[in-house]
N, C-alpha and C positions, 0 to 999 in steps of 0.2 A: 632823314627820319620819316617813318611812315605817317600818313594822315588818316589812317583807317579808324583810328580812335575818335576822330572828330564827326564821324558819320553815324547818325542814329540807327539802331538796330530795328530793322522792320519786324513787325508782328504780323504773322499770316491771317488770313481770314479764319474765323472759328477758333481762334486762340485767345484765352483771357489773361491778363496779367494783373497782379495785384501786389502791392508792397504794405506789409504790416510790421511796423517797427524796423528791425534790421534784416527781415526776410523777404526776398523776392519770390514770388510764386508765379509759375506759368503753368496753365491748364489747356490741354488740347484734347483732340480725338483720341490720342494714343496714350494719354496718362497726365500725371502731374509731375512737375520738377520743382524744387525749392532750392534757393541759395542763400546762405547766410552773407550779407554784404559786410564789407569792410568799412571801418570809419573813414579812411582816406579817400574813398571813392563816393560820389553822389549819383543817384540815379534818379531819373525824371521819367514818369510816363507821359507820353504824348498821344496824339491822334495816329493810332497804328504803328507806334514806335517807342523805343526805350532809349533815352539819351545817358550816356555815361560820361562823367567828367570827374576830374580830380577835385576832392573838396577843399584842399588847400594848395598852397604853392611850395610843398616841400618835395625834395627829391624822392622820398619813398612813395608819395601820393602819385607822382608822375609815373614811377615805375610800375606800380600796380595798375594804373589806368591803361 
Protein backbone atom coordinates (compact mmCIF):
# COMPACT_ATOMS: atom_id res chain seq x y z
CA UNK A 1 0.00 0.00 0.00
CA UNK A 2 1.23 3.47 -0.85
CA UNK A 3 2.00 5.96 1.90
CA UNK A 4 1.67 9.02 -0.31
CA UNK A 5 -1.67 9.95 1.28
CA UNK A 6 0.01 10.42 4.66
CA UNK A 7 2.29 13.19 3.35
CA UNK A 8 0.85 16.75 3.46
CA UNK A 9 0.49 18.48 0.09
CA UNK A 10 2.92 21.44 -0.03
CA UNK A 11 1.55 24.84 -1.05
CA UNK A 12 4.06 26.90 -3.10
CA UNK A 13 4.95 30.48 -2.24
CA UNK A 14 2.50 33.00 -3.69
CA UNK A 15 -0.44 30.60 -3.46
CA UNK A 16 -3.25 31.08 -0.93
CA UNK A 17 -5.65 28.41 0.27
CA UNK A 18 -9.01 28.78 1.96
CA UNK A 19 -11.72 26.43 3.22
CA UNK A 20 -15.28 27.81 3.29
CA UNK A 21 -17.84 25.22 4.32
CA UNK A 22 -17.24 22.26 2.00
CA UNK A 23 -15.29 24.18 -0.66
CA UNK A 24 -11.49 24.24 -0.82
CA UNK A 25 -10.24 27.24 -2.84
CA UNK A 26 -6.69 27.67 -4.08
CA UNK A 27 -5.64 31.00 -5.61
CA UNK A 28 -2.33 31.58 -7.34
CA UNK A 29 -0.74 33.75 -10.01
CA UNK A 30 -2.36 31.74 -12.83
CA UNK A 31 -5.92 31.75 -11.47
CA UNK A 32 -8.25 30.17 -8.95
CA UNK A 33 -9.36 26.57 -8.50
CA UNK A 34 -12.09 25.31 -6.20
CA UNK A 35 -13.02 21.79 -5.12
CA UNK A 36 -16.15 20.66 -3.33
CA UNK A 37 -14.92 18.38 -0.56
CA UNK A 38 -16.47 15.04 0.31
CA UNK A 39 -17.81 14.29 3.78
CA UNK A 40 -15.61 11.18 4.01
CA UNK A 41 -12.37 13.23 3.87
CA UNK A 42 -11.07 15.90 6.27
CA UNK A 43 -8.81 18.69 5.04
CA UNK A 44 -6.59 20.72 7.36
CA UNK A 45 -4.63 23.83 6.38
CA UNK A 46 -1.20 24.00 7.97
CA UNK A 47 1.92 26.11 7.56
CA UNK A 48 2.49 25.91 3.84
CA UNK A 49 0.65 22.60 3.38
CA UNK A 50 -2.74 20.89 3.19
CA UNK A 51 -3.20 17.67 5.17
CA UNK A 52 -5.76 15.18 3.86
CA UNK A 53 -7.08 12.38 6.08
CA UNK A 54 -10.10 10.08 6.20
CA UNK A 55 -12.86 11.57 8.38
CA UNK A 56 -13.85 8.17 9.74
CA UNK A 57 -12.68 4.56 9.64
CA UNK A 58 -14.99 3.23 6.95
CA UNK A 59 -13.87 1.43 3.82
CA UNK A 60 -15.36 4.16 1.63
CA UNK A 61 -13.49 6.94 3.48
CA UNK A 62 -10.19 5.10 3.08
CA UNK A 63 -10.92 4.57 -0.64
CA UNK A 64 -11.56 8.28 -1.24
CA UNK A 65 -8.48 9.21 0.79
